[in-house]
Backbone as a ProteinNet text record, in pm:
[ID]
protein_1_A
[PRIMARY]
MTSRLPFHPGDGRPRYVGPATVVFPDRREVSVTASLVLRLDPSTVENFSYDRHSTWAGSITLVQDEDGVDLFDAAPGILRMPDGRESEFMATGGSSGENGCSGLGPAPFHSA
[TERTIARY]
1965.5	1927.3	1806	1806	1696.9	1585.6	1462.4	1351.6	1318.4	1264	1227.4	1080.4	1026.2	887.2	867.9	750.2	724.5	722.3	748.3	745.9	608.4	504.6	367.7	297.4	302.3	236.3	86.3	20.6	-122.2	-202.7	-197.9	-267.7	-409.6	-449.8	-585.5	-610.5	-509	-528.8	-521.4	-614.6	-609.3	-481.2	-423	-298.9	-312.4	-227.5	-219.9	-73.6	-30	102.8	82.7	117	99.1	110.7	67.2	82.2	-13.8	30.1	-51.8	7.1	-61.9	-15.6	-15.1	94.1	100.5	70.8	-23.2	-55.4	-3.1	90.7	151.7	58.3	83.2	-0.7	-7.4	99	97.5	35.3	-26.1	-98.9	-9.2	124.5	210.5	173.8	192.4	163.1	283.6	310.4	416.8	365.2	417.7	381.9	468.5	405.1	475.8	429.7	509.2	465.3	435.4	315.8	273.5	268.3	311	298.6	227.8	99.3	14	-55.4	-90.5	-163.2	-268.4	-384	-488.7	-455.3	-430.3	-392.4	-513.9	-624.1	-745.8	-864.4	-955	-1076.3	-1180.1	-1213	-1304	-1442.5	-1481.1	-1613.8	-1622.2	-1509	-1509	-1508.9	-1506.7	-1499.7	-1621.2	-1705.4	-1825.1	-1787.4	-1858.6	-1838.3	-1695.7	-1632.6	-1495.2	-1489.4	-1388.8	-1369.1	-1235.7	-1238.5	-1115.9	-1017	-1065.8	-972.5	-892.6	-917.3	-843	-740.4	-746.1	-662.2	-607.2	-494.8	-441.2	-480.4	-553.5	-603.9	-518.9	-432.9	-350.7	-212.5	-115.9	22.7	98.2	222.1	305.1	419.6	454.7	563.8	525.4	585.4	568	706.3	722.7	851.6	829.8	909.6	899.6	922.3	841.5	860.4	991.9	1023.4	1152.7	1196.7	1328.3	1381.2	1341.2	1299.4	1261.5	1330.1	1397.5	1465.6	1366.9	1407.1	1326.6	1208.3	1194.8	1082.9	1133.5	1076.3	1106.7	973.2	952.5	824.4	791	892.8	865.6	791.3	797.3	724	573.1	531.9	388.5	344.3	335.2	303.4	207.6	78.1	12.9	6.6	-16.2	-35.8	-160.9	-192.7	-305.2	-247.6	-294	-256	-376.6	-359.8	-467	-438.3	-536.1	-523.5	-562.5	-526.3	-559.4	-709.4	-794	-939.3	-998.7	-913.7	-959.7	-985.5	-992.4	-1010.2	-885	-904.3	-789.3	-812.8	-702	-706.9	-583.2	-595.6	-485.2	-387.9	-260	-157.7	-49.5	29.7	148.8	270.8	370.8	499.3	566.3	624.7	677.4	828.6	897.7	1043.4	1100	1224.5	1291.6	1377.4	1408.5	1487.9	1393.3	1449.7	1365	1278.7	1326.9	1253.6	1176.8	1194.1	1119.8	1087	960.2	916.7	812.7	810.7	700.1	579.9	461.4	342.7	244.4	168.6	65.9	-63.1	-165.7	-290.7	-371.5	-441.9	-532.3	-672.2	-750.8	-885.1	-897.4	-1005.9	-1032	-920.9	-889.5	-787.5	-841.7	-764.5	-812.8	-811.9	-761.6	-751	-843.3	-929	-1014.9	-1153.2	-1254.2	-1391.8	-1442.2	-1472.2	-1519.3	-1661.2
-1809.6	-1755.8	-1833.4	-1866	-1940.3	-1844.7	-1879.1	-1793.6	-1825.3	-1727.7	-1749.1	-1714.3	-1760.2	-1732.9	-1583.9	-1529.6	-1388.6	-1363.9	-1238	-1203.1	-1227.6	-1200.4	-1216.6	-1321.5	-1447.4	-1552.3	-1527.6	-1584.9	-1565.3	-1632.7	-1576.4	-1636.6	-1583.4	-1492.8	-1441.7	-1331.8	-1293.7	-1187.8	-1051.6	-960.7	-826.5	-754.9	-684	-609.1	-470.3	-380.3	-245.6	-206.2	-156.5	-97.4	32.9	143.9	272	387.8	505.6	626.2	628.9	696.3	717.1	835.8	877.4	985.9	936.4	963.3	934.7	1064	1055.8	1168.8	1133.7	1215.3	1193.7	1241.5	1198.3	1243	1395.8	1466.1	1612.8	1676.7	1595.7	1635.7	1667.8	1653.7	1666.9	1558.3	1586.2	1487.5	1471.2	1346.4	1318.1	1218.2	1229.3	1136.8	1012.2	896.6	769	678.9	575.2	462.8	350.7	294.5	188.6	55.3	-49.2	-186.3	-264.2	-296.1	-347.3	-476.8	-556.6	-681.4	-699.3	-748.8	-782	-917.3	-918.4	-1042.7	-1125	-1058.3	-1126.1	-1047.3	-1112.7	-1047.3	-1056.7	-943.8	-948.9	-1001.5	-992.5	-1041.7	-1193.9	-1260.9	-1407.3	-1459.3	-1368.1	-1409	-1354	-1442.5	-1400.6	-1324.1	-1214.7	-1130.7	-1077.5	-1049.7	-999.3	-861.5	-835.9	-706.9	-649.5	-531.1	-469.9	-435.4	-408.8	-366.7	-483.1	-605.3	-719.7	-772.5	-729.6	-789.7	-684.3	-713.2	-635.6	-709.6	-642.5	-709.7	-685.4	-583.9	-555	-510.4	-527	-493.6	-465.8	-421.2	-397.4	-305	-223.1	-127.9	5.5	111	246.2	306.5	377.2	436.4	580.8	672.4	812.6	825.6	909.2	934.9	1007.9	1102.1	1170.8	1196.8	1195	1221.1	1360.3	1370.9	1499.7	1514.4	1629	1653.9	1647.8	1580	1574.6	1479.8	1403.6	1309.7	1167.9	1103.8	964.4	890.9	798.7	728.7	653.1	617.1	547.7	637.3	769.2	861.9	852.8	786.3	765.1	643.7	662.8	550.9	598.4	600.1	559.2	673.2	635.6	731.4	695.6	779.6	755.2	734.8	632.6	611.3	647.8	748.9	797	756.3	693.5	649.5	764	754.5	861.1	889.9	789.7	811.2	867.5	897.4	958.1	860	730.6	634.1	634.4	614.4	613.9	517.7	480.5	390.3	413.2	380.4	396.9	279.8	307.7	203.5	234.4	133.1	149.5	121.9	208.6	181.4	70.8	-26.9	-143.2	-155.9	-68	-72.9	-54	-13	11.2	135.2	193.4	316.6	436	557	675.8	693.3	647.1	666.5	546.3	432	311.4	233.4	196.8	133.4	28.2	-72.5	-166.1	-101.4	-151.7	-99.3	-212.5	-196	-292.9	-215.9	-250.5	-176.6	-201.7	-97.5	-104.2	-73.6	-174.9	-152.7	-188.4	-144.1	-181.4	-134.9	-217.3	-181	-68.9	37.4	149.7	121.5	6.3	-27.2	-141.5	-185.7	-301.6	-277.8	-309.3	-300.7	-441.1	-467.7	-601.9	-625.1
-2231.7	-2102.9	-2052.2	-1926.5	-1865.8	-1825.1	-1860.1	-1817.4	-1672.1	-1603	-1463.8	-1443.8	-1334.9	-1303.7	-1278.5	-1310.6	-1282.3	-1131.5	-1094.3	-952.3	-891.7	-968.5	-920.6	-1005.1	-962.9	-1040.5	-1046.1	-1143.5	-1160.4	-1050.9	-930.6	-817	-801	-888.7	-884.9	-783.6	-707.1	-608	-676.3	-644.2	-702	-661.3	-757.4	-735.6	-794.9	-745.7	-801.8	-806.8	-920.7	-934.7	-1010	-945.6	-1011.5	-914.4	-959.3	-878.4	-759.7	-654.3	-534.7	-458.7	-355.2	-269.1	-125.4	-54.2	89	163.3	258.3	345.2	484.1	532.7	663.6	775.1	899.1	1010.9	1024.7	983.1	991.4	866.8	779.3	658.1	538.8	551.3	432.9	334.3	205.8	102	10.8	-31.3	-127.2	-230	-350.8	-458.3	-449.3	-466.1	-459.7	-573.8	-596	-677.7	-579.6	-590.8	-499.8	-573	-505.5	-554.8	-444.1	-466	-359.3	-399.5	-300.9	-325.9	-216.6	-256.6	-161.2	-99.6	30.3	98.2	137.7	164.3	206	154	82.9	34.8	145.8	211.7	325.5	290.2	163	125.4	134.1	150.2	158.6	301.9	400	540.7	614.4	663.9	735.8	862.5	888.4	1007.3	1018.3	905.3	904.9	969.4	1051.4	1115.8	1071.5	1008.6	958.6	1068.3	1187.6	1291.4	1350	1306.7	1356.3	1257.2	1131.5	1028.8	932.9	877	765.6	638.4	551.2	431.8	308.4	310.5	193.7	238.9	148.6	181.7	52.7	66.8	-50.2	-18.6	-117.5	-98.9	-160.8	-107.2	-160.1	-179.7	-291.4	-326.7	-368.2	-312.3	-353.2	-502.9	-568.7	-711.1	-731.8	-641.2	-644.7	-501.7	-480.2	-346.5	-302.1	-177	-120.4	14.2	34.8	161.6	277.4	382.6	503.4	497.7	389.4	378.3	402.7	502.7	533.4	538.4	446	438.6	566.7	645.5	771.1	869.7	849	935.1	913.4	806.7	781.7	862.4	991.5	1080.3	1189.3	1165.8	1041.7	941.7	818.3	710.7	632.5	536.8	446.5	307.6	237.6	98.4	13.2	-72	-158.9	-302.9	-365.2	-503.6	-597.7	-726.2	-821.4	-832.1	-805.7	-814.8	-686	-585.9	-461.9	-348.7	-377.9	-269	-182.3	-52.6	37.7	152.7	215.7	330.1	416.1	542.5	636.1	623.2	647.3	643.6	745.4	774.3	857.1	771	779	714.4	795.4	726.5	797.9	795.8	726.2	726.2	588	583.3	456.6	467.2	353.2	351.2	354.9	360.3	368.4	244	128.1	3.2	-45.1	21	-17.5	108.5	123.8	246.5	218.4	303	299.3	365	334	399.1	424.1	529.9	566.2	587.4	509.5	512.8	638.2	679.1	793.5	741	718.1	666.9	520.8	458	318.7	225.1	127.1	27.9	-60.7	-81.1	-162	-311.8	-351.8	-493.8	-533.3	-442.3	-470.2	-412.6	-489.7	-441.2	-413.4	-289.1	-250.9	-297.3
[MASK]
++++++++++++++++++++++++++++++++++++++++++++++++++++++++++++++++++++++++++++++++++++++++++++++++++++++++++++++++

């Protein structure tokens, strides 16, 4: 069998894969598994403004199917990490139980 390159090569960018909570605009909460990557470290850009750029992105997947829950409805939503840090994101497309996401503001899984 031929070996292949890993999905996430050692590019040095901070990543997070693990549990999180999505908070919808109507304040409903659901448990998800998040797979996230820091696209831009704001500490490396002088006079960086969070409202002009998306600094993190990835995917979110429901831990279990829930009737009436569509992750695309989290537009915008809040992604809360197990340690309580949170940040706003936009769902970017996918199925009701798995969606891409694009962060708005500081990444909740990385301290600059």
